[in-house]
C-alpha positions as CSV (number, residue, x, y, z in Angstrom):
1,M,118.6,92.4,114.6
2,S,117.5,94.1,111.4
3,V,114.2,95.7,111.0
4,I,113.0,93.1,108.6
5,N,114.1,90.2,110.8
6,L,112.3,91.9,113.8
7,L,109.1,92.2,111.7
8,Q,109.4,88.6,110.6
9,E,109.8,87.5,114.2
10,K,106.8,89.6,115.4
11,A,104.5,88.5,112.6
12,T,105.4,84.8,113.2
13,N,104.6,85.1,116.8
14,A,101.3,86.9,116.0
15,R,100.4,84.2,113.5
16,K,101.0,81.5,116.1
17,D,98.9,83.3,118.7
18,L,95.9,84.0,116.5
19,L,95.8,80.4,115.4
20,K,96.0,79.1,119.0
21,V,93.4,81.6,120.2
22,V,90.9,80.8,117.5
23,H,91.4,77.1,118.2
24,H,90.9,77.7,122.0
25,A,87.8,79.9,121.5
26,G,86.3,77.6,118.9
27,A,85.4,80.7,116.9
28,G,86.9,83.5,115.0
29,H,88.4,84.4,111.6
30,I,91.7,83.1,110.3
31,G,92.1,83.8,106.6
32,G,91.8,87.6,106.6
33,P,93.9,88.1,109.8
34,L,96.7,86.0,108.2
35,S,96.7,88.0,105.1
36,A,96.9,91.3,107.0
37,I,99.4,90.4,109.7
38,D,102.6,91.6,107.9
39,L,101.0,94.9,107.2
40,L,99.8,95.2,110.9
41,T,103.2,94.2,112.3
42,T,105.0,96.8,110.2
43,L,102.5,99.6,111.3
44,Y,102.8,98.8,115.0
45,F,106.6,97.9,115.2
46,N,108.0,100.4,112.8
47,E,105.6,102.9,111.2
48,M,103.3,104.5,113.7
49,N,104.2,107.0,116.4
50,I,102.7,105.1,119.4
51,D,103.5,104.2,123.0
52,P,101.5,101.3,124.6
53,A,102.1,102.9,127.9
54,K,100.3,106.0,126.8
55,P,97.4,104.8,124.6
56,K,95.5,108.1,124.8
57,D,98.5,110.4,124.0
58,P,96.8,113.1,121.9
59,E,99.9,113.1,119.6
60,R,99.7,109.4,118.8
61,D,99.1,108.1,115.3
62,R,95.7,106.4,114.9
63,F,94.8,103.1,113.3
64,V,91.3,102.0,112.4
65,L,90.7,98.3,111.4
66,S,87.7,98.9,109.2
67,K,87.5,95.2,108.3
68,G,86.6,94.5,111.9
69,H,86.0,90.8,111.6
70,S,89.8,90.4,111.4
71,A,90.1,91.7,115.0
72,I,92.0,88.6,116.3
73,G,94.9,89.6,114.1
74,L,95.0,93.1,115.5
75,Y,94.6,91.8,119.0
76,A,97.6,89.5,118.5
77,V,99.8,92.3,117.3
78,L,98.6,94.6,120.1
79,A,99.6,92.0,122.7
80,E,102.9,91.4,121.0
81,R,103.5,95.2,121.1
82,G,102.7,95.4,124.9
83,Y,99.2,97.0,125.0
84,F,97.8,94.1,127.2
85,P,99.1,90.8,128.6
86,N,99.6,88.2,126.0
87,E,97.6,85.6,128.1
88,E,94.5,87.8,127.8
89,L,94.3,86.8,124.2
90,F,92.8,83.6,125.4
91,T,89.7,85.3,126.7
92,F,88.9,86.1,123.0
93,D,85.1,86.0,122.3
94,S,84.2,84.9,125.8
95,L,81.6,86.6,128.0
96,N,82.9,90.0,129.5
97,S,86.2,89.8,127.7
98,R,87.7,93.0,126.4
99,L,88.5,91.1,123.2
100,Q,85.3,90.5,121.3
101,G,84.8,89.3,117.8
102,H,84.9,92.9,116.6
103,P,87.0,95.7,118.2
104,D,85.5,97.7,121.0
105,M,87.1,101.1,121.5
106,K,85.6,101.5,124.9
107,A,87.0,98.2,126.2
108,L,90.6,97.7,125.1
109,P,93.5,100.1,124.9
110,G,94.9,100.7,121.5
111,I,91.5,100.4,119.7
112,E,90.8,103.7,118.2
113,M,87.4,102.9,116.7
114,S,84.7,100.2,117.2
115,T,84.1,98.5,113.9
116,G,82.2,95.6,112.5
117,S,79.7,96.9,110.0
118,L,81.8,96.9,106.8
119,G,82.5,100.2,105.2
120,Q,82.1,102.4,108.2
121,G,85.7,102.4,109.7
122,I,87.1,104.3,106.7
123,S,84.6,107.1,107.2
124,A,85.8,107.5,110.9
125,A,89.4,107.5,109.7
126,V,88.7,110.3,107.3
127,G,87.1,112.2,110.2
128,M,90.2,111.6,112.4
129,A,92.5,112.9,109.6
130,L,90.3,115.8,109.0
131,G,90.2,116.6,112.8
132,A,94.0,116.6,112.8
133,K,94.1,119.1,110.1
134,L,91.5,121.4,111.7
135,Q,93.4,121.3,115.0
136,N,96.9,121.7,113.5
137,K,97.9,118.3,114.9
138,N,100.7,116.3,113.4
139,F,99.4,112.8,114.0
140,R,98.7,110.5,111.0
141,T,95.7,108.2,110.6
142,Y,96.0,104.7,109.0
143,C,93.0,102.6,108.1
144,M,92.8,99.0,106.8
145,I,89.9,98.0,104.6
146,G,89.2,94.7,102.9
147,D,88.6,94.0,99.2
148,G,85.2,92.5,99.9
149,E,84.4,95.5,102.1
150,S,85.2,97.8,99.1
151,Q,81.9,96.8,97.7
152,E,80.2,98.9,100.3
153,G,79.1,102.3,98.9
154,Q,80.3,104.1,102.1
155,V,83.8,103.2,101.2
156,W,83.5,105.2,98.1
157,E,81.7,108.1,99.7
158,A,84.8,108.4,102.1
159,A,87.1,108.0,99.1
160,F,85.3,110.8,97.3
161,I,85.6,113.3,100.2
162,A,89.1,112.8,101.5
163,P,90.9,114.4,98.5
164,K,88.7,117.5,98.8
165,Y,90.4,118.3,102.2
166,Q,93.8,117.4,100.9
167,L,94.2,114.7,103.6
168,D,97.8,113.9,103.2
169,N,97.9,112.7,106.8
170,L,95.7,109.8,105.8
171,V,96.8,106.4,104.6
172,I,94.3,103.7,103.5
173,I,95.6,100.2,103.3
174,L,93.7,97.7,101.1
175,D,94.2,94.1,102.1
176,Y,93.6,92.7,98.7
177,N,93.5,88.9,99.3
178,K,90.9,88.5,96.6
179,L,88.7,86.0,98.4
180,Q,85.5,86.4,100.3
181,Q,83.7,84.2,102.8
182,Y,81.1,83.0,100.4
183,G,81.9,84.9,97.2
184,W,79.5,84.8,94.3
185,A,77.2,82.3,92.8
186,G,79.0,79.8,90.6
187,T,82.0,77.5,90.9
188,D,84.6,77.7,93.7
189,T,86.9,79.6,91.4
190,E,84.4,82.4,91.2
191,R,84.6,83.3,94.8
192,S,87.0,86.2,94.3
193,A,86.0,89.8,94.8
194,P,85.1,91.4,91.4
195,N,87.1,94.5,92.0
196,E,88.4,95.5,88.6
197,L,90.5,98.5,87.7
198,L,91.1,99.2,91.4
199,E,94.1,101.5,90.8
200,E,92.2,103.5,88.2
201,K,89.2,104.0,90.4
202,W,91.2,105.4,93.4
203,L,93.2,107.5,91.0
204,A,90.0,108.9,89.5
205,F,88.9,109.9,93.0
206,G,92.1,111.9,93.4
207,W,94.2,109.6,95.6
208,H,97.9,108.9,95.5
209,V,98.0,105.1,94.7
210,I,100.7,102.7,95.6
211,R,100.6,99.0,94.7
212,I,102.7,96.5,96.6
213,D,103.3,92.9,97.6
214,G,101.6,93.0,101.0
215,H,103.9,90.3,102.4
216,S,107.2,92.0,101.3
217,Y,108.5,94.1,104.2
218,T,110.7,96.0,101.8
219,D,107.6,96.9,99.8
220,I,105.6,97.8,102.8
221,L,108.3,100.0,104.4
222,Q,108.9,101.8,101.1
223,A,105.2,102.4,100.6
224,F,104.8,104.0,104.0
225,E,107.8,106.3,103.3
226,E,106.3,107.3,99.9
227,A,103.0,108.0,101.6
228,K,104.7,110.3,104.1
229,A,106.4,112.2,101.3
230,T,103.1,112.7,99.4
231,K,101.6,116.1,99.9
232,Q,98.1,117.6,99.4
233,K,96.4,114.3,98.7
234,P,95.6,111.0,100.7
235,T,97.4,107.8,99.8
236,V,95.9,104.3,99.3
237,I,98.2,101.3,99.4
238,I,96.8,98.5,97.5
239,A,98.5,95.5,99.1
240,D,98.3,92.2,97.2
241,T,98.0,89.6,99.8
242,V,97.2,85.9,100.2
243,K,94.4,84.7,102.3
244,G,95.7,82.4,105.0
245,K,99.3,83.5,104.3
246,G,101.9,81.5,106.1
247,I,100.0,78.1,106.4
248,S,100.3,76.1,103.2
249,F,96.9,74.3,103.6
250,M,95.1,77.5,104.4
251,E,96.6,79.8,101.7
252,G,94.1,80.8,99.0
253,N,91.4,78.6,100.4
254,Y,88.2,80.6,101.1
255,L,87.0,77.9,103.5
256,W,89.5,79.1,106.0
257,H,87.8,82.5,106.1
258,S,86.3,81.6,109.5
259,K,87.0,77.9,110.0
260,V,88.3,76.7,113.3
261,P,91.4,74.4,113.1
262,S,91.3,70.9,114.6
263,D,93.9,69.8,117.1
264,E,95.8,68.1,114.2
265,E,95.5,71.1,111.9
266,L,96.7,73.5,114.6
267,A,99.7,71.3,115.3
268,N,100.5,71.1,111.6
269,A,100.2,74.9,111.2
270,L,102.4,75.6,114.2
271,N,105.0,73.2,113.0
272,E,105.1,75.1,109.6
273,L,105.6,78.4,111.4
274,N,108.3,76.9,113.8
275,A,110.1,75.5,110.8
276,V,110.1,78.7,108.9
277,G,110.7,81.0,111.7
278,G,109.5,83.9,109.6
279,L,108.2,84.4,106.1
């Protein structure tokens, strides 16, 4: 099986799982996790130096999901990768579960940072990358942020400081799906994040900037290779994605930010994924 076929298979499995789990739990986010799943799958099945059997290996690469409300997407990929039993996914958001609505680093193996308050995860990732430099460690740190999250000032404080320390072991992935839960006052078409001149802003802060189609495995794989070849500055990958990617009636619809599918909607969504067998 080719790498891309493997990634398509894993991403499709993760999409099915997260939909079934949110339906079972009666709560959770869907749109953001679906936009992020191809990036997460590539990280955990091809890019990062990790071993689910040794989640605390000091040489492992680190990943921080700064947009913590997309936790169910990360949980689905971690289960697919073998960090915990797949059936545990169905404890999501229940009392005493290790899988809460936001990641808990003290509860679940594979979670490097507890996140939820938007803007804070990227700062932790900068600290991890700086720690690796100071200790002469070779591990790399990856962090996913959201576009709505990028309106938080703390994101830009982290963006400001990382180039000072030449953190070429740090990769920020911006899941740029361009829709927020509630958006801005006005019509439905105005619910997109007003992030303008994104590339120029990151460049002005001293980052190496790569722009890709966040659902093209070819683009994603090439971007990670380019990031590894970049020296003396951190990299941000601006990934153009589609909220609700993979399910026709969810794509580009902000109402599916955190809506729970009905029995019929779940069946239709799973039928679409079964028919495609990949994206």
